[in-house]
N, C-alpha and C positions, 0 to 999 in steps of 0.2 A: 397534664402535659408527660406523652411518653419518653422515654428516656433509654439511652443505649448506648455502649460502649464506643461504636463506629455509624456514624451517617456516612455511605455517598452518594455524592450528588454526580449522577449522570451511569447509564448503565450497558457506555460502549465494552469494547475487550478488556480495558483497565478496570472501568470500575466496576464489570459484575465479577471481572475474576479475583479482584481486591476482597469484593464482599464475602464471596464463597470462602475466597481461605481465609477472613476473618473468621468468620462462622464455625471453622475447622478448626482455629485454632481457639475458639471457645469465647470468642468475643461475640455481645447481644449487638447484633449487626440490622440494619435497616438499610435502605434505600429509596432514592428518590426522580422520578424519571419525566421528563416533560413531554414524552412522548406518549401514544397511548398502546405499542406494544415495547419490550426489551429489546437491549443491544444494540443503542444506539448509533450512527450512520454506517458503521460498517456491515451489520446485520439486515439492516431495515435499507440504507440506500446507497452501499456502497460494494465492502469485497463482496460478499458475499451473493446479493443480486446479479454484479460486473461478473463471477468467474461462472454464475449459471450460464449467462448468454455467450462470454469467452468459449465454453466448453459444448455449447448448445452450435454457434456456427461453426466450432472449428470440423465438428461432427458434417456440418455439411456441408464444408469445402470439401474435405475429404471425399465426401460420397460424389463431391461433384469432377474432384479433381486426381483423388491417388487410388478410387476404389478400381479402378478400369485396370490398373499394372497390377493388382494386388489381382488378377481373376473375376473380378467382381463388377459383373455390369447391371449399371443401376441408373436411373432417371431421377435425381431427388428434385422434388419440389416444397418452397420454402411454405412453410402454415405459418407466421410471423405471430396470430394470435395463440398457437398450441406451445411455443417457445418462448413466448414471455408468460402464458399459465405456468410454464417447468419453472422461471424463472421465482413468480410469486409462488407459488409451492415451496419454493428451496428457500425463502425467507420465512415464509409458516412454519415451517418444522423446525426453524433455528432459534428464531425468535419464541416461538413456544417450550425450545427444549430449555433457554434462559430462565423462562418463569418455573416449569418444573425445578430446575435445581435450585432457585431461592424458596421453593415453597419445601424441598429436600431436606435443606439446610436451616428451616426456620428463619430464614431472611424475612422481615417485615418490611413489606413496598407499598409507597405511596408515592399517585399521578399526580402529576403535578411540576410546577417550576420552582426549583427550589433556590434560594436566597438566604445569604447571611447576615443573621441580626447580630455576631457580635458574643462574644461571652458564651458560648457553646451552643448556641439555640441557632435552628435553622427555620425559616417560614416555606410552606408547602404550599402555594396556588393553584387552584387546579381550574380548566379550561373556563368551569363556569364563575371564576371568580371566589368562591370563595375560599379559605385560606385557613392554614392550620398552623404552629407550633409543636417542632422536636424539638428536644436536647441530647446534645449526645457529649460525651470526653474524648472525644476526636473526632474531625471529620475531614471526608477527602474529597478533593474538587476532583473529577473525571468530565467533563462538562465537552473536550474532546476538541471539535474545529468546525471549520465554516467555509464556505468555498471564498475564495478572496477577488476573486473579480480581477481587473485589466486596473492596475497603479493609473492614475491619472485620466481614465475614460469610465465614463458612464456608460455602463449595458442593463439594459431591462429586459430580465430573465422574463420569458412568457411561459418555459418550458417546454413549448413546443414548437417553438420556430426558432429562436434564443434561449439555446439550452444552458443550464449548468452538469455534472454528472448526471442528478437526480435527473431530467428529462432524457438524458442519452440512454436514462435503461428503460422509457418508457416508450418511444416513437412510434404509433400505433399501425406507420407506414414505413417498409424502408425509403430512407431519402436517396432522391436521386443524384445531388450532388452535397455530400457534407464537410464542412473547412471545422476544421479540429484548430480552435487558439491555444498552445500549447502541446510543445513535444515531449511532456516527460509522460513519467506513470499513467496519468490517467486517462491524458489524450488517448494516447497510441493504443492503450487497452480497449476502451472504446471506440477509438477510431479503427481498430483495426476487427473489432467485431461488424461494425455496419461497412465496413469493405468487402467482408466473404459472403455478405447478405445482397450485394451489389451495388454498395453506393461507390460513388466515386469521392475518396477523399484526399480533399488536399489540408495539410497540417501546416499550420504559418507558427513558428517557434524564433523569439528573439536572442538567443542565442544563436550561433556556428555549428552547431552540434544537437540533436538530440538528447535527449536523457543526460543531461547535465549533471556534474557530478559522477557518474559510471565511468570505469575504464574504457579511456580514449578509442583503443583499437577495437573495443566488443561491440562501442556508441558507432562508430563509421561501421563494422561490417552489417551488424544488422539492420540499420538504415539501407542497404543495399538489398538485406532481405526482405525489408520489407515495401522498397520501390520495386521488387522482382512482382509485387504481389497486388500491384496496382496502384500501391500508396503514393503520393504525392509531398515535396516536401519546398517550403518557401523557408529556408534558413538565414542568418540577420536579418530578419525580418519583425520590424516594430511596430505593433496595431496602432494604429492610430483612431479607428473608427470601428463601432458595432452596432447595425443600426437592421430593423426589419424595412422590407418593401412590400412591392403591390404583391409578388407573387413568391416571396421567401424572406431573405435576408444578406445584408452585404458583408464584407470587411474590408476595408481600405487599410494600406501599412507601407510602411516608408522601410529602404534599406538605412540600416543602424550607423552603416557605415557611412553614410550620405547617398543622396541619387532622388530619381524622381519617387512619386507614390504610383499605387497601386491599386485596384478594387477589386474583385474576385464576391460576384452574385454566385450564391447558394439558394438549396433549400431548406437548409438547416444550418446552425452556427454549432457548436460546443466551445462555448468557453472552461477551458480546463490549465488553468495557470498558475493551479495551486491552492494552499489551504488556510486558511487563519487562523489563532485559537477563541474559542468561544468563549468570553468573559464579560460579554455585555448583560446587566440587570441582576448580578451573581449576588450585589451589594457586596466589593470587595473594597470601597472605597470605606465605609462604615464599618468596617469589620479589620481593616487596616492591614489588609493584603496587597501586598507591592507588586507591581506589573517592571520588564522591565521594558528597554526603547522597543522592542518587536511586539510589546503587547500580548508577551506570554510570562504565566505569574514563576516570580524569582523563590528556587527553594535553593537549601544548602546539600549538602552528602544524603540527606536523610530526607528530603522529600515535602519538611517543613517549609512551611510559608513566615513571611515577616509576621503574621497571627498565630496567638498561642494552640496549640490545639489544632493546625490545619494544617490541610498536607496538601501538595497536588502531583498528578501523574498526568503522562502520556501526551496526547499532542499540545494541550496547554499551556505546558511547560519545555523548556529546549530542547533538542533531540532531533533523529526524526518521528515523521508523522507513521508511525506504521503499526500495526495494530499490536503485534507479537511484543512490540518493545514499551507499550503500553501494558499487557498484561504480565509480560517481567517486572517491571514496577510496583503495578498493581500487586502484586504477590510478594514484593520483596518490604513494602511499607507495611503490609498487614500482618508481615513478621515482626518487624521493624514494631510496633503500637503493641505487636504481645510478648514484646519483651527479646522476642530471638534476632538473631542476625544475615536481615536479609539484605541481598545484595544482586547487580547488576551489572554483568559484563558488559561494555557497551563498546569493545573494541571487537566484538563478534557477535552481531548482530545481522542477520542475514537478510538479501534485498532480493526481492524474484520483481519482474517485470511475466506478468499470465498470458503474452502474446502468444503467439505459434511462428515460430518455434520461442521458448523462453526465455528469458535473461535472469541469471541469479547470481549473486556475490556474496560473498562476505569478505568483512577486511580492508585491507588497503589497493587504494590500484597504484598502479606504475607513475602515474603524475605526484599523487601524494607520496611514496615513496623518492621519488627525484625531487619535488621541494623538498623534503625534510634531510634529503642527502644523506640518505641510506643507501648503502650498497647490497643488491640483490641480484637473486637470478630468476629470471625467468623458462617454466617449461611447460611448451604446448600441445596441444595432442586433438584433432582434427576428427567427426564425424563422419567421415567418408570411410575412416581405415578400421571403423571400429562394425566389427561382425552382426550386431543386434540392429544397428542402424541401419544398415544396409537391407535385413530383412524386411525391416518397418517401411521404408524407405523414407526412414526423415536422417539425413546423414548431412543436414544442413546444423552449421555452426561446429564452435571447437570449446577445449578446455581449458585455460592459463594459469598456471600457477606461481605463484612469486614467493619467493624466502629469501631472506636472509643470507648472507653471502658468507661471511665468517660463519654462522650456527647451524643453516637450512632448515632452520624455524618459519614455518610457514605465516608468514605476514598477509596476503590475501589470495583469494581464491575465484573466480570469474568464468562462467559458464554460459553461452548462449546456445542452446540445442533444445531438440523435444525432453521434456523430465529435467528439466535444469532446477527446477523450482524444489523436485526430491531430491536429485542427487546433491545440493548444495549442502544438504546437514551432514555429509560426512565428512567434510569440510571444517565445518563449526566445530563439529565434537572434538575431531584433529588440533585445532587451536585453541580452542577451551584449555586443552591437556598437556598446550606449548610443545604437540609435535614439530615434526619434519618431514618434510616430504619424503625423505629415506625412508621414514615411519610407517606413508601414508605408503610409498612404494613397493615394502614387504607388506602388507597384509593384503592376505590370499581374496581376491576377489572372483565372486562366480562368473561363469563362461556360461551364455553366453551374456551380458549385459550390458549396457547404455557406459555403465558407473565406471566399467571396465577403462573405459576414456581417462576418467580421474588419474586412477590410476598409475596410466600412460605419462600422463603429464607430471603425474611427479618424478616417474622415472627420466622427463625428461631435463627436471628441471637438477635432479641431482646426480642424475648420471647421461643415459643412455634411455630411451623408447626402446619396444623389441616390434611393435608392428610397422613404424615406417623408417 
């Protein structure tokens, strides 16, 4: 039986980063992966392929609607087959990169489903049913999450007409009408892809706002932007049924606050109502790994589970289901196992919606500050007043900075606009070091850049902006 210092079950962003870090720290490491390729949901059927389609569809939309304003006359024609091929090539390059890194760092790989046997042993069952056991001083559960479905509603996914995020990455033709159940990040990202490519898109959301948990002002303005792009919204709507029809599918819903039910006929339905921790068939009961009331693995401050020598990270434990959160936890737990002091600052984890324009945030929202009774100052700056944004015809959106009223320490930053996902990181660095709005405002920014809007919002927070 092969023996290791660490065995990681799952090779998504949390798992593969954890394994690489552990190997770099001198631990004999192995990974167990049930897929044929490494990278988990994120690289195979999540973050990476969706971003490939988001970028490609944005280029298609710009060519059709924005290029003329720049003096470029073209008549774009969609070749969906080629666009999907670009998506697949992007996935292949990324998962191949992880395999290369495993070899480079001398990490042993086991293809099959991993499960805990207790006593530091892991069973690996291959697709053909053959099984083997490996032994480890430490085990990290990094199995990620799976599609949650709709609570109380039975949905039969065929991944062609009624699809999860997986099927929505691979429509072989553009749906005439696509209904998206769920107004969160996944639903809006994938809905926007097909809207740009020609679908009529209707979003049905239980809450009375999209992007629940995001800053309220950002969510409202962002919804208006998407509506201008042609997306329709049914908010405060409880879905009671999703089923196939002879011509496609239908979604039935009723107002949360009461009223008559409504049914929408569509060519396809994307159910994007969130994700749930993947914990099935992992032998948790046998190994003594406890779950919480939401089906997540219980861990302490050091990611240790209730079973000795077993740790858990990423989507399978509490916290935001974000790839970069899992990565940071993977690094931290590897450092802890190696005797170092790993740490994750959960107050400074950025979140990005990769639509067009993008939405990015880090830290607290105005709603959270009000609920906590924290007195704060807010500074805003619109991209309509930014020279680079005007030059690129990307003036939608704004930057908002929230700082403590007494100390000026930045507590939250929210951006909706072109490139928001790249701009958010200077705010994250500032907050990591306890910086103030004045610190940011007095930091020289290159001109002309979109990032100048971040500086101007900081100026607006602690004194006055220059350009409005």
